[in-house]
All heavy atoms as TSV, in Angstrom:
chain	resi	resn	atom	element	x	y	z
A	1	MET	N	N	-3.930	25.745	-3.190
A	1	MET	CA	C	-3.904	24.497	-3.926
A	1	MET	C	C	-3.917	23.329	-2.807
A	1	MET	O	O	-3.355	23.466	-1.806
A	1	MET	CB	C	-2.641	24.369	-4.732
A	1	MET	CG	C	-2.512	25.361	-5.859
A	1	MET	SD	S	-3.874	25.295	-7.021
A	1	MET	CE	C	-3.245	24.055	-8.146
A	2	ILE	N	N	-4.635	22.343	-3.188
A	2	ILE	CA	C	-4.901	21.197	-2.313
A	2	ILE	C	C	-4.093	19.903	-2.882
A	2	ILE	O	O	-4.234	19.630	-3.966
A	2	ILE	CB	C	-6.354	20.843	-2.112
A	2	ILE	CG1	C	-7.020	22.175	-1.480
A	2	ILE	CG2	C	-6.568	19.668	-1.215
A	2	ILE	CD1	C	-8.526	22.023	-1.499
A	3	ASN	N	N	-3.333	19.291	-2.020
A	3	ASN	CA	C	-2.652	18.068	-2.327
A	3	ASN	C	C	-3.608	16.984	-2.490
A	3	ASN	O	O	-4.353	16.619	-1.479
A	3	ASN	CB	C	-1.568	17.729	-1.334
A	3	ASN	CG	C	-0.429	18.750	-1.383
A	3	ASN	OD1	O	-0.195	19.450	-2.336
A	3	ASN	ND2	N	0.160	18.982	-0.242
A	4	LEU	N	N	-3.671	16.240	-3.634
A	4	LEU	CA	C	-4.634	15.142	-3.839
A	4	LEU	C	C	-3.906	13.831	-4.254
A	4	LEU	O	O	-2.826	13.959	-4.813
A	4	LEU	CB	C	-5.659	15.557	-4.867
A	4	LEU	CG	C	-6.508	16.743	-4.502
A	4	LEU	CD1	C	-7.151	17.285	-5.736
A	4	LEU	CD2	C	-7.576	16.334	-3.505
A	5	CYS	N	N	-4.552	12.748	-4.009
A	5	CYS	CA	C	-4.044	11.460	-4.418
A	5	CYS	C	C	-5.007	11.055	-5.652
A	5	CYS	O	O	-4.502	10.564	-6.610
A	5	CYS	CB	C	-4.146	10.398	-3.314
A	5	CYS	SG	S	-3.669	8.793	-3.790
A	6	GLU	N	N	-6.297	11.186	-5.471
A	6	GLU	CA	C	-7.266	10.821	-6.474
A	6	GLU	C	C	-8.575	11.331	-6.282
A	6	GLU	O	O	-8.987	11.733	-5.134
A	6	GLU	CB	C	-7.291	9.267	-6.622
A	6	GLU	CG	C	-7.745	8.568	-5.362
A	6	GLU	CD	C	-7.558	7.101	-5.373
A	6	GLU	OE1	O	-7.440	6.585	-6.528
A	6	GLU	OE2	O	-7.603	6.370	-4.365
A	7	ILE	N	N	-9.375	11.479	-7.349
A	7	ILE	CA	C	-10.779	11.822	-7.330
A	7	ILE	C	C	-11.390	10.769	-8.287
A	7	ILE	O	O	-11.003	10.732	-9.441
A	7	ILE	CB	C	-11.019	13.259	-7.756
A	7	ILE	CG1	C	-10.354	14.293	-6.899
A	7	ILE	CG2	C	-12.549	13.440	-7.822
A	7	ILE	CD1	C	-10.518	15.717	-7.388
A	8	PHE	N	N	-12.432	10.093	-7.762
A	8	PHE	CA	C	-13.169	9.080	-8.620
A	8	PHE	C	C	-14.540	8.923	-8.124
A	8	PHE	O	O	-14.899	9.268	-6.969
A	8	PHE	CB	C	-12.364	7.747	-8.550
A	8	PHE	CG	C	-12.273	7.177	-7.220
A	8	PHE	CD1	C	-13.091	6.175	-6.832
A	8	PHE	CD2	C	-11.286	7.499	-6.304
A	8	PHE	CE1	C	-13.064	5.574	-5.579
A	8	PHE	CE2	C	-11.136	6.825	-5.043
A	8	PHE	CZ	C	-12.063	5.941	-4.689
A	9	CYS	N	N	-15.366	8.300	-9.021
A	9	CYS	CA	C	-16.729	8.012	-8.638
A	9	CYS	C	C	-16.793	6.466	-8.557
A	9	CYS	O	O	-16.306	5.667	-9.380
A	9	CYS	CB	C	-17.620	8.437	-9.756
A	9	CYS	SG	S	-19.396	8.364	-9.403
A	10	SER	N	N	-17.502	5.972	-7.507
A	10	SER	CA	C	-17.737	4.602	-7.269
A	10	SER	C	C	-18.987	4.406	-6.382
A	10	SER	O	O	-19.586	5.382	-6.113
A	10	SER	CB	C	-16.459	3.997	-6.535
A	10	SER	OG	O	-16.524	2.632	-6.438
A	11	ILE	N	N	-19.170	3.225	-5.922
A	11	ILE	CA	C	-20.269	2.864	-5.084
A	11	ILE	C	C	-19.850	2.997	-3.570
A	11	ILE	O	O	-18.856	2.291	-3.295
A	11	ILE	CB	C	-20.836	1.471	-5.420
A	11	ILE	CG1	C	-21.305	1.383	-6.906
A	11	ILE	CG2	C	-22.025	1.116	-4.525
A	11	ILE	CD1	C	-22.322	2.408	-7.262
A	12	GLN	N	N	-20.489	3.744	-2.814
A	12	GLN	CA	C	-20.199	3.811	-1.376
A	12	GLN	C	C	-20.355	2.436	-0.776
A	12	GLN	O	O	-21.359	1.829	-0.945
A	12	GLN	CB	C	-21.050	4.858	-0.701
A	12	GLN	CG	C	-20.842	5.016	0.735
A	12	GLN	CD	C	-19.500	5.442	1.189
A	12	GLN	OE1	O	-18.701	4.532	1.428
A	12	GLN	NE2	N	-19.283	6.701	1.346
A	13	GLY	N	N	-19.415	1.990	0.089
A	13	GLY	CA	C	-19.471	0.656	0.696
A	13	GLY	C	C	-19.689	0.741	2.208
A	13	GLY	O	O	-19.823	-0.288	2.905
A	14	GLU	N	N	-19.803	1.917	2.756
A	14	GLU	CA	C	-19.966	2.111	4.137
A	14	GLU	C	C	-21.014	3.174	4.463
A	14	GLU	O	O	-21.515	3.851	3.573
A	14	GLU	CB	C	-18.551	2.547	4.783
A	14	GLU	CG	C	-17.490	1.599	4.523
A	14	GLU	CD	C	-16.086	2.051	4.981
A	14	GLU	OE1	O	-16.039	3.263	5.301
A	14	GLU	OE2	O	-15.201	1.246	5.008
A	15	THR	N	N	-21.316	3.391	5.655
A	15	THR	CA	C	-22.308	4.433	6.256
A	15	THR	C	C	-23.718	4.154	5.713
A	15	THR	O	O	-24.005	3.100	5.130
A	15	THR	CB	C	-21.913	5.830	5.800
A	15	THR	OG1	O	-22.209	6.116	4.470
A	15	THR	CG2	C	-20.368	6.103	6.046
A	16	THR	N	N	-24.589	5.018	6.012
A	16	THR	CA	C	-25.968	4.871	5.646
A	16	THR	C	C	-26.141	5.162	4.116
A	16	THR	O	O	-27.177	4.841	3.548
A	16	THR	CB	C	-26.879	5.899	6.342
A	16	THR	OG1	O	-26.308	7.210	6.129
A	16	THR	CG2	C	-26.788	5.635	7.904
A	17	TYR	N	N	-25.165	5.505	3.445
A	17	TYR	CA	C	-25.151	5.763	1.963
A	17	TYR	C	C	-24.574	4.480	1.205
A	17	TYR	O	O	-24.464	4.548	0.037
A	17	TYR	CB	C	-24.377	7.001	1.581
A	17	TYR	CG	C	-25.001	8.197	2.116
A	17	TYR	CD1	C	-24.405	8.973	3.123
A	17	TYR	CD2	C	-26.137	8.704	1.565
A	17	TYR	CE1	C	-24.949	10.083	3.572
A	17	TYR	CE2	C	-26.686	9.937	2.000
A	17	TYR	CZ	C	-26.181	10.612	2.940
A	17	TYR	OH	O	-26.819	11.720	3.416
A	18	ALA	N	N	-24.277	3.401	1.880
A	18	ALA	CA	C	-23.813	2.192	1.241
A	18	ALA	C	C	-24.700	1.777	0.169
A	18	ALA	O	O	-25.932	1.758	0.267
A	18	ALA	CB	C	-23.695	1.085	2.323
A	19	GLY	N	N	-24.116	1.507	-1.029
A	19	GLY	CA	C	-24.824	1.046	-2.238
A	19	GLY	C	C	-25.188	2.264	-3.171
A	19	GLY	O	O	-25.607	1.987	-4.310
A	20	TYR	N	N	-24.973	3.517	-2.688
A	20	TYR	CA	C	-25.243	4.660	-3.542
A	20	TYR	C	C	-23.987	5.105	-4.246
A	20	TYR	O	O	-22.863	4.923	-3.802
A	20	TYR	CB	C	-25.789	5.845	-2.747
A	20	TYR	CG	C	-27.189	5.606	-2.235
A	20	TYR	CD1	C	-27.374	5.095	-0.853
A	20	TYR	CD2	C	-28.164	5.976	-2.942
A	20	TYR	CE1	C	-28.583	4.877	-0.436
A	20	TYR	CE2	C	-29.558	5.803	-2.459
A	20	TYR	CZ	C	-29.758	5.285	-1.167
A	20	TYR	OH	O	-31.006	5.177	-0.746
A	21	PRO	N	N	-24.118	5.637	-5.498
A	21	PRO	CA	C	-22.984	6.273	-6.211
A	21	PRO	C	C	-22.403	7.369	-5.357
A	21	PRO	O	O	-23.168	8.123	-4.781
A	21	PRO	CB	C	-23.508	6.779	-7.552
A	21	PRO	CG	C	-24.827	6.129	-7.651
A	21	PRO	CD	C	-25.327	5.806	-6.325
A	22	CYS	N	N	-21.070	7.503	-5.348
A	22	CYS	CA	C	-20.480	8.520	-4.537
A	22	CYS	C	C	-19.180	9.005	-5.194
A	22	CYS	O	O	-18.497	8.185	-5.877
A	22	CYS	CB	C	-20.155	7.887	-3.135
A	22	CYS	SG	S	-19.360	8.986	-1.983
A	23	ILE	N	N	-18.838	10.263	-5.082
A	23	ILE	CA	C	-17.588	10.793	-5.564
A	23	ILE	C	C	-16.628	10.835	-4.367
A	23	ILE	O	O	-16.948	11.373	-3.273
A	23	ILE	CB	C	-17.773	12.269	-6.040
A	23	ILE	CG1	C	-18.838	12.305	-7.112
A	23	ILE	CG2	C	-16.456	12.866	-6.487
A	23	ILE	CD1	C	-19.351	13.707	-7.339
A	24	PHE	N	N	-15.534	10.169	-4.488
A	24	PHE	CA	C	-14.502	10.079	-3.506
A	24	PHE	C	C	-13.358	11.101	-3.843
A	24	PHE	O	O	-12.821	11.024	-4.978
A	24	PHE	CB	C	-13.917	8.659	-3.381
A	24	PHE	CG	C	-14.980	7.705	-2.852
A	24	PHE	CD1	C	-15.772	7.061	-3.830
A	24	PHE	CD2	C	-15.068	7.406	-1.524
A	24	PHE	CE1	C	-16.736	6.141	-3.301
A	24	PHE	CE2	C	-15.981	6.538	-1.020
A	24	PHE	CZ	C	-16.811	5.792	-1.949
A	25	ILE	N	N	-12.959	11.836	-2.853
A	25	ILE	CA	C	-11.886	12.791	-2.977
A	25	ILE	C	C	-10.847	12.335	-1.906
A	25	ILE	O	O	-11.046	12.455	-0.714
A	25	ILE	CB	C	-12.213	14.266	-2.713
A	25	ILE	CG1	C	-13.358	14.656	-3.707
A	25	ILE	CG2	C	-11.042	15.198	-2.763
A	25	ILE	CD1	C	-14.030	16.062	-3.338
A	26	ARG	N	N	-9.733	11.790	-2.443
A	26	ARG	CA	C	-8.710	11.297	-1.469
A	26	ARG	C	C	-7.616	12.301	-1.422
A	26	ARG	O	O	-6.860	12.570	-2.371
A	26	ARG	CB	C	-8.215	9.984	-1.945
A	26	ARG	CG	C	-7.326	9.325	-0.887
A	26	ARG	CD	C	-6.809	7.990	-1.270
A	26	ARG	NE	N	-7.759	7.007	-1.722
A	26	ARG	CZ	C	-8.587	6.331	-0.847
A	26	ARG	NH1	N	-8.527	6.453	0.366
A	26	ARG	NH2	N	-9.493	5.464	-1.462
A	27	LEU	N	N	-7.447	12.871	-0.230
A	27	LEU	CA	C	-6.351	13.854	0.009
A	27	LEU	C	C	-5.057	13.111	0.055
A	27	LEU	O	O	-5.036	11.949	0.383
A	27	LEU	CB	C	-6.619	14.706	1.195
A	27	LEU	CG	C	-7.987	15.470	1.242
A	27	LEU	CD1	C	-8.201	16.126	2.629
A	27	LEU	CD2	C	-7.963	16.452	0.107
A	28	ALA	N	N	-4.010	13.888	-0.132
A	28	ALA	CA	C	-2.618	13.264	-0.096
A	28	ALA	C	C	-1.775	13.869	1.027
A	28	ALA	O	O	-2.021	15.054	1.400
A	28	ALA	CB	C	-1.916	13.384	-1.423
A	29	GLY	N	N	-0.773	13.274	1.469
A	29	GLY	CA	C	0.220	13.802	2.319
A	29	GLY	C	C	-0.017	13.471	3.830
A	29	GLY	O	O	0.501	14.203	4.703
A	30	CYS	N	N	-0.838	12.476	4.186
A	30	CYS	CA	C	-0.980	12.157	5.591
A	30	CYS	C	C	0.353	11.754	6.169
A	30	CYS	O	O	1.091	10.989	5.620
A	30	CYS	CB	C	-2.023	11.090	5.719
A	30	CYS	SG	S	-2.296	10.555	7.429
A	31	ASN	N	N	0.565	12.242	7.366
A	31	ASN	CA	C	1.823	11.937	8.033
A	31	ASN	C	C	1.660	11.024	9.303
A	31	ASN	O	O	2.653	10.838	10.089
A	31	ASN	CB	C	2.610	13.172	8.467
A	31	ASN	CG	C	1.815	14.052	9.447
A	31	ASN	OD1	O	0.657	13.728	9.688
A	31	ASN	ND2	N	2.376	15.024	10.007
A	32	LEU	N	N	0.542	10.433	9.486
A	32	LEU	CA	C	0.194	9.665	10.651
A	32	LEU	C	C	0.819	8.294	10.597
A	32	LEU	O	O	1.261	7.770	11.636
A	32	LEU	CB	C	-1.253	9.597	10.928
A	32	LEU	CG	C	-1.951	11.008	11.235
A	32	LEU	CD1	C	-3.403	10.790	11.475
A	32	LEU	CD2	C	-1.313	11.626	12.442
A	33	ARG	N	N	0.766	7.693	9.431
A	33	ARG	CA	C	1.364	6.331	9.190
A	33	ARG	C	C	0.754	5.280	10.106
A	33	ARG	O	O	1.506	4.449	10.751
A	33	ARG	CB	C	2.950	6.360	9.307
A	33	ARG	CG	C	3.575	7.337	8.400
A	33	ARG	CD	C	3.304	7.117	6.999
A	33	ARG	NE	N	4.192	7.855	6.093
A	33	ARG	CZ	C	3.855	8.943	5.518
A	33	ARG	NH1	N	2.598	9.519	5.710
A	33	ARG	NH2	N	4.630	9.664	4.697
A	34	CYS	N	N	-0.534	5.285	10.215
A	34	CYS	CA	C	-1.253	4.241	11.058
A	34	CYS	C	C	-0.905	2.799	10.466
A	34	CYS	O	O	-0.758	2.584	9.312
A	34	CYS	CB	C	-2.734	4.416	10.977
A	34	CYS	SG	S	-3.297	6.078	11.456
A	35	ARG	N	N	-0.738	1.832	11.397
A	35	ARG	CA	C	-0.377	0.586	10.977
A	35	ARG	C	C	-1.467	-0.168	10.196
A	35	ARG	O	O	-1.205	-1.027	9.421
A	35	ARG	CB	C	-0.055	-0.303	12.272
A	35	ARG	CG	C	1.202	0.041	12.938
A	35	ARG	CD	C	1.548	-0.917	14.099
A	35	ARG	NE	N	0.462	-0.506	15.139
A	35	ARG	CZ	C	0.265	-1.207	16.173
A	35	ARG	NH1	N	0.822	-2.464	16.353
A	35	ARG	NH2	N	-0.646	-0.908	17.085
A	36	TYR	N	N	-2.744	0.246	10.342
A	36	TYR	CA	C	-3.800	-0.378	9.616
A	36	TYR	C	C	-4.183	0.349	8.299
A	36	TYR	O	O	-5.026	-0.003	7.653
A	36	TYR	CB	C	-5.044	-0.441	10.536
A	36	TYR	CG	C	-5.488	0.837	11.054
A	36	TYR	CD1	C	-6.205	1.802	10.305
A	36	TYR	CD2	C	-5.110	1.297	12.257
A	36	TYR	CE1	C	-6.596	3.017	10.741
A	36	TYR	CE2	C	-5.383	2.568	12.811
A	36	TYR	CZ	C	-6.174	3.481	12.027
A	36	TYR	OH	O	-6.502	4.603	12.512
A	37	CYS	N	N	-3.342	1.349	7.905
A	37	CYS	CA	C	-3.758	2.071	6.690
A	37	CYS	C	C	-3.724	1.196	5.458
A	37	CYS	O	O	-2.777	0.428	5.232
A	37	CYS	CB	C	-2.674	3.224	6.555
A	37	CYS	SG	S	-3.019	4.207	5.021
A	38	ASP	N	N	-4.808	1.234	4.684
A	38	ASP	CA	C	-4.868	0.503	3.440
A	38	ASP	C	C	-4.639	1.340	2.181
A	38	ASP	O	O	-4.880	0.947	1.127
A	38	ASP	CB	C	-6.156	-0.295	3.369
A	38	ASP	CG	C	-7.385	0.732	3.247
A	38	ASP	OD1	O	-7.181	1.924	3.482
A	38	ASP	OD2	O	-8.504	0.214	3.004
A	39	THR	N	N	-4.193	2.632	2.456
A	39	THR	CA	C	-3.997	3.447	1.269
A	39	THR	C	C	-2.611	4.166	1.446
A	39	THR	O	O	-2.518	5.446	1.351
A	39	THR	CB	C	-5.100	4.617	1.246
A	39	THR	OG1	O	-5.172	5.274	2.456
A	39	THR	CG2	C	-6.361	3.941	0.770
A	40	THR	N	N	-1.532	3.422	1.621
A	40	THR	CA	C	-0.246	3.969	1.756
A	40	THR	C	C	0.194	4.781	0.562
A	40	THR	O	O	1.015	5.629	0.677
A	40	THR	CB	C	0.793	2.884	2.179
A	40	THR	OG1	O	0.792	1.950	1.185
A	40	THR	CG2	C	0.443	2.260	3.488
A	41	TYR	N	N	-0.468	4.492	-0.611
A	41	TYR	CA	C	-0.062	5.227	-1.814
A	41	TYR	C	C	-0.534	6.685	-1.759
A	41	TYR	O	O	-0.084	7.468	-2.535
A	41	TYR	CB	C	-0.642	4.546	-3.026
A	41	TYR	CG	C	-2.215	4.423	-2.972
A	41	TYR	CD1	C	-2.897	5.455	-3.676
A	41	TYR	CD2	C	-2.837	3.325	-2.521
A	41	TYR	CE1	C	-4.354	5.356	-3.549
A	41	TYR	CE2	C	-4.190	3.269	-2.485
A	41	TYR	CZ	C	-4.945	4.324	-3.049
A	41	TYR	OH	O	-6.353	4.249	-3.055
A	42	SER	N	N	-1.370	6.951	-0.757
A	42	SER	CA	C	-1.769	8.349	-0.651
A	42	SER	C	C	-0.775	9.216	0.310
A	42	SER	O	O	-1.061	10.368	0.436
A	42	SER	CB	C	-3.138	8.441	-0.032
A	42	SER	OG	O	-3.167	8.037	1.380
A	43	TYR	N	N	0.218	8.622	0.662
A	43	TYR	CA	C	1.288	9.400	1.450
A	43	TYR	C	C	1.883	10.491	0.575
A	43	TYR	O	O	2.137	11.566	1.021
A	43	TYR	CB	C	2.382	8.522	1.962
A	43	TYR	CG	C	1.958	7.475	3.022
A	43	TYR	CD1	C	2.911	6.525	3.379
A	43	TYR	CD2	C	0.826	7.543	3.711
A	43	TYR	CE1	C	2.586	5.626	4.289
A	43	TYR	CE2	C	0.429	6.645	4.716
A	43	TYR	CZ	C	1.388	5.666	4.990
A	43	TYR	OH	O	1.088	4.739	6.022
A	44	GLU	N	N	1.987	10.188	-0.779
A	44	GLU	CA	C	2.605	11.149	-1.673
A	44	GLU	C	C	1.546	11.842	-2.484
A	44	GLU	O	O	0.577	11.241	-2.839
A	44	GLU	CB	C	3.600	10.447	-2.603
A	44	GLU	CG	C	4.681	9.659	-1.870
A	44	GLU	CD	C	5.554	10.527	-0.986
A	44	GLU	OE1	O	5.814	11.733	-1.421
A	44	GLU	OE2	O	5.942	10.104	0.067
A	45	THR	N	N	1.841	13.153	-2.826
A	45	THR	CA	C	0.850	13.876	-3.632
A	45	THR	C	C	0.986	13.388	-5.073
A	45	THR	O	O	2.134	13.357	-5.630
A	45	THR	CB	C	1.258	15.363	-3.502
A	45	THR	OG1	O	1.061	15.767	-2.191
A	45	THR	CG2	C	0.326	16.233	-4.347
A	46	SER	N	N	-0.163	13.141	-5.712
A	46	SER	CA	C	-0.227	12.833	-7.142
A	46	SER	C	C	-0.423	14.033	-8.003
A	46	SER	O	O	0.155	14.191	-9.043
A	46	SER	CB	C	-1.304	11.856	-7.506
A	46	SER	OG	O	-1.124	10.535	-6.769
A	47	PHE	N	N	-1.244	15.000	-7.458
A	47	PHE	CA	C	-1.536	16.255	-8.173
A	47	PHE	C	C	-2.090	17.236	-7.204
A	47	PHE	O	O	-2.430	16.892	-6.098
A	47	PHE	CB	C	-2.433	15.970	-9.383
A	47	PHE	CG	C	-3.705	15.393	-9.073
A	47	PHE	CD1	C	-4.905	16.126	-8.909
A	47	PHE	CD2	C	-3.882	14.040	-8.910
A	47	PHE	CE1	C	-6.063	15.591	-8.597
A	47	PHE	CE2	C	-5.157	13.397	-8.629
A	47	PHE	CZ	C	-6.228	14.277	-8.436
A	48	ARG	N	N	-2.199	18.478	-7.637
A	48	ARG	CA	C	-2.715	19.623	-6.856
A	48	ARG	C	C	-3.805	20.255	-7.628
A	48	ARG	O	O	-3.647	20.378	-8.790
A	48	ARG	CB	C	-1.572	20.565	-6.415
A	48	ARG	CG	C	-0.516	19.922	-5.662
A	48	ARG	CD	C	0.691	20.851	-5.492
A	48	ARG	NE	N	0.353	22.170	-5.070
A	48	ARG	CZ	C	0.539	22.727	-3.844
A	48	ARG	NH1	N	1.207	21.956	-2.976
A	48	ARG	NH2	N	0.246	23.913	-3.535
A	49	LYS	N	N	-4.818	20.718	-6.953
A	49	LYS	CA	C	-5.941	21.418	-7.570
A	49	LYS	C	C	-6.427	22.384	-6.618
A	49	LYS	O	O	-6.401	22.330	-5.398
A	49	LYS	CB	C	-7.132	20.509	-7.881
A	49	LYS	CG	C	-6.884	19.603	-9.130
A	49	LYS	CD	C	-8.205	18.925	-9.499
A	49	LYS	CE	C	-7.962	18.134	-10.818
A	49	LYS	NZ	N	-9.182	17.915	-11.565
A	50	SER	N	N	-7.003	23.490	-7.201
A	50	SER	CA	C	-7.716	24.484	-6.408
A	50	SER	C	C	-9.062	23.907	-5.913
A	50	SER	O	O	-9.635	23.030	-6.555
A	50	SER	CB	C	-7.875	25.790	-7.146
A	50	SER	OG	O	-8.803	25.625	-8.166
A	51	LEU	N	N	-9.688	24.533	-4.977
A	51	LEU	CA	C	-11.004	24.093	-4.546
A	51	LEU	C	C	-11.976	24.216	-5.627
A	51	LEU	O	O	-12.804	23.345	-5.821
A	51	LEU	CB	C	-11.477	24.890	-3.246
A	51	LEU	CG	C	-12.696	24.524	-2.706
A	51	LEU	CD1	C	-12.832	23.038	-2.261
A	51	LEU	CD2	C	-13.052	25.400	-1.482
A	52	SER	N	N	-11.913	25.351	-6.362
A	52	SER	CA	C	-12.936	25.498	-7.449
A	52	SER	C	C	-12.707	24.416	-8.535
A	52	SER	O	O	-13.728	23.942	-9.143
A	52	SER	CB	C	-12.800	26.875	-8.113
A	52	SER	OG	O	-11.549	27.088	-8.598
A	53	ASP	N	N	-11.474	23.986	-8.777
A	53	ASP	CA	C	-11.229	22.960	-9.752
A	53	ASP	C	C	-11.741	21.610	-9.252
A	53	ASP	O	O	-12.252	20.723	-10.005
A	53	ASP	CB	C	-9.736	22.813	-10.080
A	53	ASP	CG	C	-9.226	23.898	-11.016
A	53	ASP	OD1	O	-10.125	24.541	-11.652
A	53	ASP	OD2	O	-7.990	24.100	-11.029
A	54	ILE	N	N	-11.632	21.389	-7.969
A	54	ILE	CA	C	-12.147	20.173	-7.343
A	54	ILE	C	C	-13.725	20.101	-7.450
A	54	ILE	O	O	-14.306	19.078	-7.836
A	54	ILE	CB	C	-11.707	20.017	-5.854
A	54	ILE	CG1	C	-10.154	19.810	-5.829
A	54	ILE	CG2	C	-12.459	18.812	-5.200
A	54	ILE	CD1	C	-9.661	19.883	-4.464
A	55	ILE	N	N	-14.286	21.172	-7.196
A	55	ILE	CA	C	-15.800	21.351	-7.319
A	55	ILE	C	C	-16.194	21.051	-8.762
A	55	ILE	O	O	-17.120	20.340	-8.985
A	55	ILE	CB	C	-16.252	22.693	-6.739
A	55	ILE	CG1	C	-16.115	22.762	-5.360
A	55	ILE	CG2	C	-17.665	22.935	-7.192
A	55	ILE	CD1	C	-16.344	24.208	-4.716
A	56	ASP	N	N	-15.535	21.724	-9.688
A	56	ASP	CA	C	-15.826	21.454	-11.213
A	56	ASP	C	C	-15.634	19.976	-11.506
A	56	ASP	O	O	-16.482	19.409	-12.223
A	56	ASP	CB	C	-14.858	22.317	-12.071
A	56	ASP	CG	C	-15.212	23.722	-12.019
A	56	ASP	OD1	O	-16.389	24.126	-11.609
A	56	ASP	OD2	O	-14.373	24.538	-12.429
A	57	ASN	N	N	-14.632	19.322	-10.945
A	57	ASN	CA	C	-14.420	17.956	-11.187
A	57	ASN	C	C	-15.572	17.142	-10.669
A	57	ASN	O	O	-16.072	16.276	-11.305
A	57	ASN	CB	C	-13.132	17.494	-10.597
A	57	ASN	CG	C	-12.532	16.123	-11.029
A	57	ASN	OD1	O	-11.477	15.774	-10.790
A	57	ASN	ND2	N	-13.252	15.438	-11.798
A	58	CYS	N	N	-16.050	17.445	-9.452
A	58	CYS	CA	C	-17.232	16.730	-8.878
A	58	CYS	C	C	-18.449	16.984	-9.682
A	58	CYS	O	O	-19.292	16.018	-9.862
A	58	CYS	CB	C	-17.452	17.155	-7.425
A	58	CYS	SG	S	-16.117	16.616	-6.332
A	59	LEU	N	N	-18.568	18.159	-10.213
A	59	LEU	CA	C	-19.797	18.507	-11.016
A	59	LEU	C	C	-19.876	17.621	-12.269
A	59	LEU	O	O	-20.962	17.434	-12.839
A	59	LEU	CB	C	-19.953	19.977	-11.242
A	59	LEU	CG	C	-20.209	20.832	-10.091
A	59	LEU	CD1	C	-20.134	22.338	-10.436
A	59	LEU	CD2	C	-21.613	20.467	-9.428
A	60	SER	N	N	-18.629	17.245	-12.759
A	60	SER	CA	C	-18.620	16.480	-13.956
A	60	SER	C	C	-19.213	15.055	-13.830
A	60	SER	O	O	-19.480	14.418	-14.782
A	60	SER	CB	C	-17.204	16.298	-14.495
A	60	SER	OG	O	-16.433	15.455	-13.681
A	61	TYR	N	N	-19.406	14.637	-12.550
A	61	TYR	CA	C	-19.984	13.308	-12.298
A	61	TYR	C	C	-21.603	13.424	-12.105
A	61	TYR	O	O	-22.192	12.497	-11.634
A	61	TYR	CB	C	-19.369	12.692	-11.068
A	61	TYR	CG	C	-17.992	12.281	-11.228
A	61	TYR	CD1	C	-16.907	12.932	-10.547
A	61	TYR	CD2	C	-17.703	11.154	-12.031
A	61	TYR	CE1	C	-15.662	12.518	-10.717
A	61	TYR	CE2	C	-16.367	10.722	-12.183
A	61	TYR	CZ	C	-15.332	11.421	-11.489
A	61	TYR	OH	O	-14.042	11.061	-11.629
A	62	HIS	N	N	-22.120	14.528	-12.542
A	62	HIS	CA	C	-23.550	14.726	-12.404
A	62	HIS	C	C	-24.351	13.500	-12.990
A	62	HIS	O	O	-23.944	12.950	-14.064
A	62	HIS	CB	C	-23.992	15.966	-13.188
A	62	HIS	CG	C	-25.427	16.242	-13.258
A	62	HIS	ND1	N	-26.069	16.710	-12.085
A	62	HIS	CD2	C	-26.469	15.994	-14.126
A	62	HIS	CE1	C	-27.353	16.800	-12.441
A	62	HIS	NE2	N	-27.628	16.366	-13.579
A	63	PRO	N	N	-25.298	12.968	-12.379
A	63	PRO	CA	C	-26.116	13.446	-11.303
A	63	PRO	C	C	-25.731	12.983	-9.893
A	63	PRO	O	O	-26.430	13.129	-8.975
A	63	PRO	CB	C	-27.520	12.931	-11.642
A	63	PRO	CG	C	-27.241	11.576	-12.196
A	63	PRO	CD	C	-25.918	11.753	-12.946
A	64	VAL	N	N	-24.437	12.428	-9.734
A	64	VAL	CA	C	-24.045	12.012	-8.385
A	64	VAL	C	C	-23.902	13.193	-7.480
A	64	VAL	O	O	-23.244	14.154	-7.907
A	64	VAL	CB	C	-22.739	11.193	-8.572
A	64	VAL	CG1	C	-22.216	10.750	-7.185
A	64	VAL	CG2	C	-22.875	9.946	-9.469
A	65	LYS	N	N	-24.437	13.123	-6.305
A	65	LYS	CA	C	-24.396	14.258	-5.356
A	65	LYS	C	C	-23.773	13.894	-4.057
A	65	LYS	O	O	-23.621	14.781	-3.287
A	65	LYS	CB	C	-25.976	14.706	-5.140
A	65	LYS	CG	C	-26.543	15.238	-6.362
A	65	LYS	CD	C	-27.875	15.732	-6.121
A	65	LYS	CE	C	-28.425	16.259	-7.388
A	65	LYS	NZ	N	-29.831	16.700	-7.309
A	66	ILE	N	N	-23.358	12.677	-3.798
A	66	ILE	CA	C	-22.741	12.337	-2.480
A	66	ILE	C	C	-21.296	12.393	-2.727
A	66	ILE	O	O	-20.653	11.886	-3.607
A	66	ILE	CB	C	-23.151	10.907	-2.007
A	66	ILE	CG1	C	-24.646	10.865	-1.914
A	66	ILE	CG2	C	-22.502	10.536	-0.724
A	66	ILE	CD1	C	-25.240	9.378	-1.750
A	67	VAL	N	N	-20.637	13.182	-1.829
A	67	VAL	CA	C	-19.176	13.260	-1.809
A	67	VAL	C	C	-18.564	12.845	-0.523
A	67	VAL	O	O	-19.003	13.240	0.573
A	67	VAL	CB	C	-18.740	14.819	-2.143
A	67	VAL	CG1	C	-17.247	14.948	-2.107
A	67	VAL	CG2	C	-19.399	15.240	-3.383
A	68	THR	N	N	-17.519	12.054	-0.623
A	68	THR	CA	C	-16.788	11.554	0.489
A	68	THR	C	C	-15.361	12.033	0.461
A	68	THR	O	O	-14.757	11.873	-0.648
A	68	THR	CB	C	-16.872	10.010	0.661
A	68	THR	OG1	O	-18.207	9.653	0.734
A	68	THR	CG2	C	-16.032	9.508	1.843
């Protein structure tokens, strides 16, 4: 099982894929506590899923094929 904060579909705002629809998988439980972190809510686990469940979740966003 993988600790997750969220899985969602949005528009990529960075990289060469900027402007394209993208599935974002935000992992949870980071212990680095960087001063510049803008996602401190991801320190705690919101839910857990198996890799196959995460893949199924991503497939539900068809036809989006970019995953971050």
